[in-house]
N, C-alpha and C positions, 0 to 999 in steps of 0.2 A: 605534752604533745602540742605542736604548733597549731594544727588544724584538725578538726574532727568532722566526720561525715554526718554526725547526728545533730549538728547545730541547726536550730530552727530559724525560720525567717524572722519571727517576732523577736527572738533573742538577738539576732544580728542587727535589727533595726534599733532596739533599745541600746545596744552597745555602741552603735554609730553616733547616737545622740549624747552619749556620756563621754565627757572629755577625760582622757587618761592623764593623770598627773605626771608631769615631766620632772625628773630629778635633775637639779642643777649639776653642771659638770664638776663643780668644786666639791660636791658631796658624793660623787660616784666613786665606786671602787676603781682602782687603777686598772684592774683586769678588764673591766667593762669600758672604762674611759679610753683606753688605748688599744682596744680590740681592733684587729685589722678589718677594714671595710673594703679594701681593694687588694687585688692579687699582688700588686707590687709591695704591699705592706707585710705580707706573710714572710716570716723569718725561717730560713732553713728549708731543706728538701725542695729547692727551686725546680730542679729538673722533673721530679715526680709530680709536682704541682702543675707544671706546664703540660705534662702528659694527661693529667686528669682534666684540665681545661679543654684540651684537644678532643678527648674522649667524649665529653659532654656536648661540645659543639657539634660533633659529627654523629651523635647518637641517633638522631632522627633519620639521618641519611642511611645509616646501616640498618636501622629498624625497617625502613621502607624496602630496602634490598631483601631483608629476610621475609617480609610479607609477600614479595613477588616470587618467592621460591628460590632465590639465589642461594646456593649452598655456602654454608659458613665454614671457614677454615680457621679453627681455633689454634692460636699460637700464644704461648705464655708471655711472649714479649710484645704482642700486638694487642693493645687495649681495645681497639676499635671493634673487634669482633666479639667482645664480651658485652653482655646485656647489663652487667652490674660490676661494681668494684668493691673490694674489701680493704679498707684503710686500717692498718694496724701499727702499733708502736707504743712506746712508754707513755705514761700519763703526762700531761702538761706540755706537749710539744706542738699542739695546734691542729690535731686531726679533725675534730668536729668543726672548729672555726674555719679550717680550709674548705670543708665540705659546704658550709653555708656561704662563704665568700665566693667560691667558684660557681655555685648554683645561681646566686644573685647576679653575678657578672655575666652569666650566659643567658639571663632572662628567664630563669625558672623561679617558681614559687615553691617554698619548702614545706613538705609535710613530714614532720619528725615524730618518731617514737623513741623514747629513751627508757632508762631503768625504772623511772617513776610510773611508767604506764604499764598496764597489763597487756602482754603481747602473746597471749595464748592463741591456739589454733583458731578459735571462733572469732576473736577480736580481729586478728589479721585478715581472715577471710571476709568478714563483714565490712571492715574499713578500707582495706587496700583494694578489694575487688570493685568497690564503688568509685575508686579514683583512677582506675586503669585507662580511662578514656581521656587522660590529660586535661581534666577540667578542675578548676579551683572552686572553692565554695562560694566565692564572691560572684561567680558567673550566674549562679542560680537566683541571685537577688537583683539582677539587672532587668529592667522593664523589657518585655518581649514585644516586638513590633506587631506580631499577629498571634492569634490563639494557637497553642500547641506547637509553636515554632521554637526550635532550640536556639538559644542565644549563641552568638559567635564567641569563640574562645578569646579570652583576654590575656591569659598567661599559661605557660606550660608548668607542669608540676614535676618535682623530683622528690622521691622518698628517701629520707635519711633515717636509717636504723642505727641508733647510737647504743654503744655498750652491748653488743650482741653476745659477748662472752659473759655477761652478767645476768643472763636469763635465769630466773629462779624456778622452783618447782611449779609455781603458778603459771609459768610461761611454757609448760611442757608441750612440745610439738611445734612451738613457734618457729624455730630455726628450720625445721623440716618443711613447714608450710611455706615459709618465705623462699626457701630454695626451690620448692615446687612452682611457686608463682613466677620466680625469675626464669626458670627453665622453660615455662610455657609462654614467655613474653613474646608478643607480636608488635607490629608497628604502632598499634593504638595504646600500648601499655606505657607505663612511666619508667624512667630510669631509676635504679636503686643504688644508693651509696650506703654500705654497711661500715660501721666503725667499731673497733675493738682494741683492747690492750694486748691480749695474749692470743695470737693467731693459732697457737697449738692447742688451745682449749678444746675439749671434746664437744662443747656446745657449739663451736664454730665449724666443726668438720663438715656438716651438711652443706655449708656455703662455699667450701674450698673449691669444689669442682665447677661451680657456676659463676664464680666471681674472679675478676682479675686481682691478683695478690699484690697490693700496693703497700709496701712496708716502709713506713716512715722511720727514720733514724734520729737519734738525739742531735739537736742543733749544735754545731761547733761553738766553742766558747768565744771565738773571735766575732762571729755573727751576733751572738747574744750580747756581747760587750758593746758593740756599736748601738744596738737598739736600746739597751738599758741606759747608756750614757745620754742618748737623746731624750728619753723620758725623764731622767733625773734632772737634766738641764731645764726642761719645761716646768718641773715641779720645784725648782730652786733647791735641789738637794745636791750637795757637793760630795762626790764619790770618786775614788781613784779606780783605775782599771784593775789594779791588783785586788782591791776589795771586791770588785765584781767577780773576778776569777775565784775568789774564796767562796762566794755565794753559789757560783755555778757548780763547783765541786761538791759542796755540801748538799745541794738540792738535786744533784745528778741531772743538770741541764734542764730543770723544770722552770721555764720562764714564768709560768703562772704563780708558782710558789715564791719566786724571787720578787715579783711585783707586790705580792701580799706582804712580804717581809719589809720591803722598802717603804711601802705606804704606811705601815704601822710604825716603823722607825722614824719616819719624817715628822710624825706628830710631836715627838719629844726632842728631836735633834735635827740639825740641818747639814751636818758633816759626818761622813762615815769613812774612816781610814781602814787599812787592811787589818789592823789588830781588832778593831770593833767588829769588822765583818767576820773575822775568824771566830770570835767569841759568839756572835749571833748564829753563825753557821753551825757551830758545835751544838748549840741548844736546839736548832731547827733541823738537825741532820736527818736526812731522809733515809732511815734504815729500813730498806725493803728486803723482803725475803726473795732470793733468787728462785725462779722457776727451774725445774729440773733440766729443761732443754736450754736454759741460759748459762748453765755451769760450764759446758765445753767452750762456748764462745767467749766467756769471761776470762778464761785462761789461755786458750789457743789462738784467739784473735790478736794479731800483732799490735794493733792500736791500743787495745785494752791491756795487753801485757806490759807495754812500755810505761803506762801510767801508774802501775801498781808497784808497791814495795813487796819484798819477799814475804813479810808478815800478812799483807793484804791478800796476796795470792794463796797463802796457806789458809787464811780464814774462809776462802771460797769452799775449800774442802769441808769445813765444818758446817756449811749450810745444809749439807746432807751427807754425813761421812760414810753412810752405808751405800748410797747410790752414786755419789760423785766419781769414785774410781771406776765404777762400771760404765758410766757415761763417757768418761775419757777413753777407756779401753775400746769402746764400741765405735767411737767417732774420730779417733786421732788420724786414721788413714784418709779421712775426707779432706784434710787440709793440705795446702801447698806450702811447704816450709820456705820461709824467707832466706834462711841460711844456705839453702841449695843454690840460689842465684848469687848470693854474696860471695860464696866460696869459689864460684866459677868465673875467674877473671877473663878467660878466653871466650866465653859465651857459647861454648860447645853444648848443644842440647843433650848429647849423650852423657857428658860429664854431669850436667844438671840432674838427669834422671838417676845416675849412679849416686849422687850426693843425697837425693831424696830417699833412695832405698837405704843408704847408710844411716840417715837421720831417723828413719822409721824403725830401723833395727835397734838403734840406741834407745828409742822411746819404748819399744816392746821389751827390751831387757830391763829397763827401769820399772815397767809395769810388773814384770815377773818378780823382781826383787820386792816390790810392794806386796805381791801375793804371799811371799814368804813371811813378811812382817804381819800381814793380816791373819795368817794361820796361827801365829803366836798370840795375837790379840784375842781371837775368837776360839782358840784351842783350849787345851786343858789348863794352861797357866793363866789365861785371862789377864794378860799384861796390857792394861789399857793406857799405861803411861807411854806406850809406843805410838799413840795416835798422831802426834806432831811429826814423827819420823815417817809414818805411813802417808801422811798428807804430802810430804815432799816427794817421796819415791813413787807414789801412785798417781799423783796429779801434777805437781809443780814441775818436777824434773822432766817428765815426758813432754809437757807443754813447752819447756824451754827448747827442745829439739824441733818441735812441730810448728811452733807459732808462725802464723802467716794468714792467708785468706782461705776461706772454705771454697771448695770446688763448686763452680756454678755461681759464684758471687753472692749477692743478696738473696738469690732464689735457691741457694743450696740448702738442702734439708738434712737435718740431723736425725739419726735413728735412735729409737729407744733400745736400751740394752737387751740383747738377745740371751744374755746369761740367765735371766730369770726363767724363761721358758725351757732352756736346755737343762738347768739345774732341777726344775720340777720333773722333767722327763727322766733325768738320771735317778732321782730319789724314787720315783715310781718303779723304775727297772730294778733298783736295789731291793725294794720291798717284794717285788714279784720273785726275784732270784732267791731271796731269803726264804720265801714260802716254798719254792720248789726244792731248795736244799733241805729244808726241814722234813719234807715228805720223803726225800730220797736218802736220808741220813743212815738208814740201816743197810742200804745197798752201796752207797758211795760216801765213805768217810773222807771227804776231800774238801778243798776250799771252794768258795763260790766262783773264783776265777776259773778253776779247772772245769767246773760244771758248765760255766758259760761258754768256754771255748771248745770243749770236747763232748760232753754229755748231751747238751741241748741240740746241737746239729745232728747227732746220730739218732736221738730220740725223735726229733721232728721228721727225719727222713723215714723212719720205720713206722711211726704212728700215723702220720698224715698220708703216706702212700697207701697203706692198707685201708685206711678210712675212705680215701678217695675212690679206690677200686672196688669197694664193697657194694653189693647189690642192695637196692632199697627194699626189696620184697623178702629178702632172706636175712633175718636177724642173726643167724649163725655166722654170716660173713663177717660180722664185727667182732667175732671171737678173738682173732689175732690182735686187733687193736686194743680190746679191753684187757687181754692177758698181758700185753706189754705195759699198760697203765698199772695193773695190779702188781706186776713184778717190781715196780719202783714206787708203789704206794701213791700213785698220782690220782687225783680226783678229776671229775669232769671239768671243774673250773681251772685246773692246772693247765689244760690244753690251750686256753686263751693266753695264759702267761707264756707258755712255751712258744706260741706263734709270734707274740710281740717281741720276744727276745731272739728271734731268728737273725742270724748274722746277715743274710742276704736282704735286699731291699723289699722283695715281695714276701708278704706273710703267707705261710702255707695254708692257713685257715681261710684265706680269701678264695682259694680254689675249691673249697668245699661248698656244695649247694645247701640251701636252707633245708631242703627235704632230707639230705644226708645228715645234717646236724641234728634234726629232730629225731631221725631214726636211731642214731647212736645214743642220744639221750634216753630214749625209751628203753633201748636194749640194756643200757648201763644201769638204769633204775630198777630193772627186773631182777638184777643179780645182786648178790652180796659180795662185798669187797674187803680186803684186809686194810687195816688202818694203822698208821704209825703212832696213833695216840691211844692210850689206854689208861683207865682209872687205876689209881694206886690201890693195891690189895696187900693185906697183911699175910706174909708167907713165912712159914717156919723153915723153908728150904734156904740154906745159905748159898749166896752167889760166890763163885770162884773169885779169887783175887784179881786175875787178869780181866774177867768180865766186868767186875765192879769198877776197875780202873778205866776200862774202855767206855763204859756208860757214863762215868763221871766226866771224862774229858769231852765227850760229845755234848753232854748237857751244858757244861761250862762254855764250850765253843759257841753253842747256839745263843747263849745269853750275851756273850761278848761281841758278836757280830764280826766286824772286820778283824779285830784282834784275835778272835777265835780261829779265824782261818790260819793265822800265823802259828797259833798253838797246835793245830792239827798237823801243819807241815813239819814242825819240830818233832812232834810225836811220831 
């Protein structure tokens, strides 16, 4: 942490008298030696950096407007109305450095918390709350002209919360407290800059609604090339542009890692050609695991698509071969296909829309073919050798049709696959339907599909209508409802399953009052009911051949589930 509110005056005095050793420039790490100190020295994301500078310069003006009661109009594209910003992006692209340089250039003193500091609820409340009046710690050590007179401000303060997506269990509640403090910010409060790598992390979610979403992208290779060539020239290291491109690819545009590689290499050699850069890059390859939400953009983003070979595109599938196809299927309609515009030579918007629909149809057909292969992989045959083919049909081929830009630009959001929730709901309905079928098997020797389509609607209408119209004071009124239940061997718990499997949107049990539910339960419990389940007993009486065959088929059908339905239909 850069500054803490718990520093005492005596400690500050002793610190001021002690000279801090200065490391010679020749012994400094290149990352520190060539760290940007001015906004003009920041490489990449120039437009976004300029907007952050404008936001911090105008922060006090808009804070004063909020203090005067002027209504705020939040707009995701207007940073000025936000009290804080959230800078996100891959590691090593200068997010934290940008925050420091911008703060210093705008005349702010930095108060920083990072992953090495405890950022729990109590720590944030104790430290940040003491700094919300825009005072630095050095102000309290300035001689006061009169007793009890507050010294004049010497500098404004900006709070930088680094690595907010790296809060551990010890920081529980930290993000929520920070979001609460930001939400309550008034004119006297300090501006807050949050920094993270993964903006989709659950730990960052409390900050999403109160911070401007400033997403940094990887710095293009041509911009990194010019900066690295300048540094290499100053360090007397001869390196070709092709060698720099090799390092940029292997480090995934991480300028911090590139400088560390070059500083280490320069100790032993003063010349680096492309072959040496390729060899070093392979040894220092930054093999990072893609996040689940990065998989669609890695395939369907046109810029990322053009840079990868067919094998590299297929390897993205194996980052998470269970979830990757689901993420592609969920988000492919969110992209604007480049091929739609390229195929429209006349520039007719109607033709463009028609081409988009055609490309999306082709992508959906490929995804459907991938589902057929997936059924073979996870079915009875368990043919896992088909995984490479599945990667092409479910991910790579659909992306070849859809590749382009996501709708909404850099602020377009991807969705988590909805298949997980729908599949869970389907499995639950299957279990409930199987339970109802088991109870009804002596009255309806049919398939689950027939029970779902024909029996359940009729039973719901009869049972719930009589239940709803029954009087609370007369238990005999529930006789019709209970007789219908007993006729089909249904229990009290079966009524909940019947209601949830209703074809109509409204569940019939929702129309039953709590008092009526209680009354039926009491009436049902006072009576004895037939059960489809019975303990096995030794009997000397022989069962007829037809009855034995029927019982065997029903028993086998119950054990086989879906295949049993087909058995009953054939019987």
